[in-house]
Structure formats: C-alpha cells, structure tokens
C-alpha positions as CSV (number, residue, x, y, z in Angstrom):
1,X,0.0,0.0,-0.1
2,X,2.9,2.7,0.7
3,X,4.7,1.3,-2.3
4,X,1.7,2.1,-4.3
5,X,0.7,5.6,-2.5
6,X,4.3,6.8,-3.2
7,X,4.0,5.8,-6.6
8,X,0.7,7.8,-7.4
9,X,2.7,10.7,-5.6
10,X,5.4,10.3,-7.8
11,X,3.1,10.4,-11.0
12,X,1.1,13.2,-9.7
13,X,4.6,15.2,-9.1
14,X,5.8,14.2,-12.9
15,X,2.5,15.1,-14.2
16,X,2.3,18.8,-12.5
17,X,6.2,19.2,-13.7
18,X,4.9,18.3,-17.3
19,X,1.9,20.7,-17.1
20,X,4.5,23.6,-15.6
21,X,6.8,22.7,-18.4
22,X,4.2,22.9,-21.1
23,X,2.9,26.1,-19.9
24,X,6.3,27.6,-19.6
25,X,6.9,26.4,-23.4
26,X,3.7,27.8,-24.6
27,X,4.2,31.4,-22.5
28,X,7.9,31.5,-24.3
29,X,6.5,30.7,-27.8
30,X,3.8,33.4,-27.3
31,X,6.6,35.6,-26.3
32,X,8.6,35.0,-29.1
33,X,5.5,35.5,-31.4
34,X,5.0,38.8,-29.7
35,X,8.7,39.8,-30.2
36,X,8.9,38.8,-33.9
37,X,5.9,40.6,-35.0
38,X,7.1,43.7,-33.4
39,X,10.5,43.6,-35.0
40,X,11.0,45.5,-38.3
41,X,12.1,43.6,-41.2
42,X,15.3,44.4,-43.0
43,X,13.7,44.1,-46.5
44,X,13.3,47.6,-48.6
45,X,9.6,48.7,-49.0
46,X,9.0,50.8,-52.1
47,X,6.0,53.1,-52.1
48,X,5.4,55.0,-55.6
49,X,3.2,57.1,-57.2
50,X,2.8,57.7,-60.9
51,X,1.5,60.9,-63.0
52,X,1.2,59.3,-66.6
53,X,0.2,62.8,-68.0
54,X,3.4,64.1,-66.9
55,X,5.5,60.9,-67.6
56,X,6.5,61.1,-64.0
57,X,7.3,58.6,-61.4
58,X,8.4,58.7,-57.6
59,X,9.4,55.9,-55.3
60,X,10.7,56.2,-52.2
61,X,12.0,53.0,-50.6
62,X,12.1,52.6,-46.7
63,X,14.8,50.3,-45.2
64,X,14.4,49.6,-41.5
65,X,17.9,50.0,-39.6
66,X,16.7,48.7,-36.1
67,X,14.7,45.8,-35.4
68,X,12.9,47.2,-32.3
69,X,12.7,51.0,-33.2
70,X,11.3,53.2,-35.6
71,X,14.4,54.1,-37.5
72,X,14.7,53.9,-41.4
73,X,17.0,54.8,-44.2
74,X,14.7,56.4,-46.9
75,X,15.9,56.4,-50.9
76,X,14.2,58.7,-53.5
77,X,14.3,57.4,-57.0
78,X,12.7,59.8,-59.8
79,X,11.9,58.8,-63.5
80,X,10.8,61.9,-65.8
81,X,10.3,62.4,-69.5
82,X,13.1,62.2,-71.8
83,X,14.9,59.5,-70.0
84,X,15.6,61.4,-66.7
85,X,16.4,59.1,-64.0
86,X,17.6,60.3,-60.8
87,X,18.2,58.6,-57.3
88,X,19.1,60.2,-53.7
89,X,19.3,59.5,-50.2
90,X,16.8,61.3,-48.1
91,X,17.1,62.2,-44.3
92,X,17.0,59.0,-42.5
93,X,13.9,58.1,-39.9
94,X,15.6,58.6,-36.4
95,X,12.5,58.4,-34.9
96,X,8.6,58.4,-36.1
97,X,9.7,60.8,-39.0
98,X,9.3,58.7,-42.3
99,X,6.5,60.6,-43.7
100,X,7.4,62.7,-46.8
101,X,4.6,65.1,-48.0
102,X,4.5,65.6,-52.1
103,X,3.7,69.1,-53.3
104,X,3.6,70.5,-57.0
105,X,4.2,74.2,-57.6
106,X,2.7,76.6,-60.2
107,X,5.8,76.3,-62.3
108,X,6.1,72.4,-62.7
109,X,8.6,71.7,-59.8
110,X,7.7,69.0,-57.4
111,X,8.7,69.1,-53.6
112,X,9.2,66.1,-51.5
113,X,9.0,67.6,-47.7
114,X,9.8,65.5,-44.6
115,X,10.1,67.1,-41.1
116,X,13.5,67.7,-41.5
117,X,14.2,68.3,-45.2
118,X,13.0,69.1,-48.1
119,X,13.8,67.8,-52.0
120,X,12.9,70.1,-55.3
121,X,12.5,67.8,-58.1
122,X,12.9,69.5,-61.5
123,X,11.5,67.5,-64.2
124,X,12.7,69.5,-67.1
125,X,16.2,70.2,-65.8
126,X,16.4,66.6,-64.4
127,X,17.7,67.6,-61.1
128,X,16.9,67.2,-57.4
129,X,18.2,69.6,-54.6
130,X,18.3,70.0,-51.2
131,X,16.4,73.3,-50.2
132,X,15.8,75.2,-47.2
133,X,12.6,75.4,-46.0
134,X,12.3,78.9,-46.0
135,X,13.1,79.2,-49.8
136,X,10.3,77.1,-50.7
137,X,7.1,78.7,-52.5
138,X,4.2,78.7,-50.2
139,X,1.7,78.6,-53.1
140,X,1.8,74.7,-53.8
141,X,-0.5,71.7,-54.4
142,X,-0.7,69.1,-52.0
143,X,-0.6,65.9,-54.0
144,X,-0.2,63.1,-51.4
145,X,2.1,61.5,-48.7
146,X,4.3,58.7,-48.4
147,X,3.6,57.4,-45.1
148,X,2.6,54.4,-42.8
149,X,-1.1,53.4,-42.6
150,X,-2.7,52.2,-39.3
151,X,-1.0,48.8,-39.8
152,X,2.7,50.3,-39.9
153,X,2.7,49.4,-43.6
154,X,4.7,52.1,-45.8
155,X,2.7,53.3,-48.9
156,X,1.8,56.3,-50.8
157,X,-1.4,58.0,-49.7
158,X,-2.9,60.5,-52.5
159,X,-4.6,63.8,-51.5
160,X,-7.9,62.4,-52.5
161,X,-7.8,59.3,-50.2
162,X,-5.5,61.2,-46.9
163,X,-5.5,64.7,-45.8
164,X,-2.3,66.8,-45.6
165,X,-1.1,65.9,-42.0
166,X,1.2,68.4,-40.3
167,X,4.5,67.4,-38.9
168,X,4.7,67.1,-34.9
169,X,7.7,67.4,-32.7
170,X,8.1,64.2,-30.9
C-alpha cells in the first residue's frame, strides 16, 4: 500500500512538472511570437506614385535600420520625361519621422518635404536639390504623402484618400 501511494505521488508530481513545462513552453512561444511580430523587417519597402500625363514616377523606399525601434533609411528614386532618372538618399527616419509630403508648384516643380528636409525636383532640368524650408514657394498643391497606414505599412496616400497632415515634434 505504501509503495502504491508513493508511486501515485510520484506520477502526480511528474504530471504537474510536465504541465508546468508545457505552460512554460507555450508562454515562451507566445512571447517569441510577440517579439517577432514587433520586429522591423530589413527588407526594403518601396512606395510609388505615377503621374502618367507628366511621364513622372516617384518611389521612396524605406529600409529598417533597427529591429525594434522606428528607425529607417529612406531612398528617393525619380523617373521623368526624356529618360531622366535620378536617385538620392533622404534624411533618415530617426524616430517616427518617415512621412514625406509631396507637392507641386505653379511652375511645375515637385517638392518632397519631410520633417527635417525638403527636396526640389525639376523634371525639365532632371535635377533633385536639397532646399531650405524658407526658400520653398508657399503656393503649392498637396498631392499626397508617403507614410505608414494604421497597420504600420509603408505606402503612398494620394490627397483624395488622406488629407495633408502637419509634422509634429516628438
């Protein structure tokens, strides 16, 4: 009888340890899943807009530089009329500052404006220049934004889909 009782206690103890181990493994797997879904991918993510009437295509590619924080390198590619093709690195996102607003001027220039930098694209002369904010024409038309959606996915959002958002200091 004592032997049977001891064997029962042993099997209960082993069963409890197995249940605890299974709970631990399930918890660890859940934590790993949360961590992995919170990680930024190091795969380049392009977002593009095309204005076929003007023979213009703009692409801003975003590449995560930190697996956990909102840190990204941004690369601008422009294709315009007459074989014009330009590429340039933009000011990197060092924390929730990836968004770039796109504007057109009355003279046909395009502005790509971020929180900390502005680029002027002249399709006729096939140039991209870094500009000071104070030199930009104030009478522009907002075309859209390169930004994240609610699910944190990078894309282009035309003005008809999303209103112009102000840049915020964080």
